[in-house]
C-alpha positions in Angstrom: 6.5 -4.5 -9.5 6.2 -7.5 -7.3 2.9 -7.6 -5.3 3.3 -10.9 -3.6 6.0 -13.2 -2.5 5.5 -16.7 -0.9 8.7 -18.0 0.3 9.8 -21.3 2.0 12.1 -20.2 4.6 14.3 -22.1 7.2 14.9 -19.9 10.3 16.4 -20.4 13.7 14.2 -20.1 16.8 15.4 -16.7 17.5 14.2 -14.3 16.2 10.7 -15.6 16.8 8.2 -15.2 14.2 6.7 -11.9 15.7 10.1 -10.2 15.4 10.7 -11.6 11.9 7.4 -10.5 10.6 7.5 -7.0 12.1 11.2 -6.5 10.7 9.9 -7.7 7.1 6.8 -5.6 7.3 9.1 -2.2 7.8 10.7 -2.8 4.4 9.8 -0.3 1.6 6.9 -1.5 -0.5 5.8 -4.0 2.0 2.0 -3.7 3.3 1.7 -6.9 5.0 3.4 -10.2 6.1 2.2 -13.7 7.1 4.4 -16.4 8.7 3.3 -20.0 9.3 5.6 -22.4 11.0 5.0 -25.9 9.6 7.9 -27.6 11.1 10.1 -27.3 14.1 13.2 -28.9 14.5 15.7 -28.9 17.5 17.7 -25.8 16.2 15.4 -24.4 13.4 12.1 -23.9 12.0 10.4 -24.2 8.7 8.1 -21.4 7.6 6.0 -20.1 4.8 6.4 -16.4 4.4 3.7 -14.5 2.5 4.6 -11.0 1.7 2.1 -8.6 0.1 2.5 -5.0 -1.1 2.9 -2.8 -4.0 6.6 -2.7 -5.2 8.2 -5.4 -3.0 12.0 -5.7 -3.5 13.1 -9.2 -3.6 16.7 -8.3 -2.8 15.8 -6.1 0.4 13.5 -9.1 1.5 16.5 -11.8 1.0 19.0 -9.3 2.7 16.6 -9.0 5.8 16.0 -12.4 6.1 19.8 -13.3 5.9 20.5 -10.7 8.4 18.0 -12.3 10.9 19.8 -15.8 10.4 17.2 -17.1 7.7 17.6 -18.9 4.5 15.3 -19.1 1.6 14.8 -22.6 0.6 12.5 -21.8 -2.3 10.4 -19.1 -4.1 7.0 -20.7 -4.1 5.0 -18.0 -5.7 5.4 -14.7 -7.2 2.7 -12.1 -8.4 3.7 -9.0 -10.2 2.0 -6.2 -12.2 -0.7 -3.9 -11.7 -2.9 -6.5 -9.7 -2.6 -9.9 -8.3 -4.2 -12.6 -10.5 -5.6 -15.4 -8.2 -4.9 -18.9 -9.1 -7.7 -20.7 -11.1 -8.4 -24.5 -11.2 -8.4 -26.1 -14.6 -9.2 -29.6 -15.6 -5.4 -30.2 -16.1 -5.0 -29.7 -12.4 -6.7 -32.9 -11.4 -4.3 -34.8 -13.6 -1.3 -33.1 -12.2 -1.7 -34.7 -8.6 -1.8 -38.3 -9.8 
């Protein structure tokens, strides 16, 4: 069972982030949606879409995004199982950034 999805999404200016987040939040298993726009172009916006819940269906999310003209660039984080395990920094992390 998926509990969190973090997606890099390319979306048109319309629908706006309010309409998109409300549409995603109505999907079964979704309890909350955050959308952060990090780049705006003439015709599109790049967004980080964070979806939380208890039983998120990835295919339903993908279908809803596509219906609204958006495309998933990448799946940047997935959390599944009975609970969400938060990321923990380890000594190896500092070397990965060099």
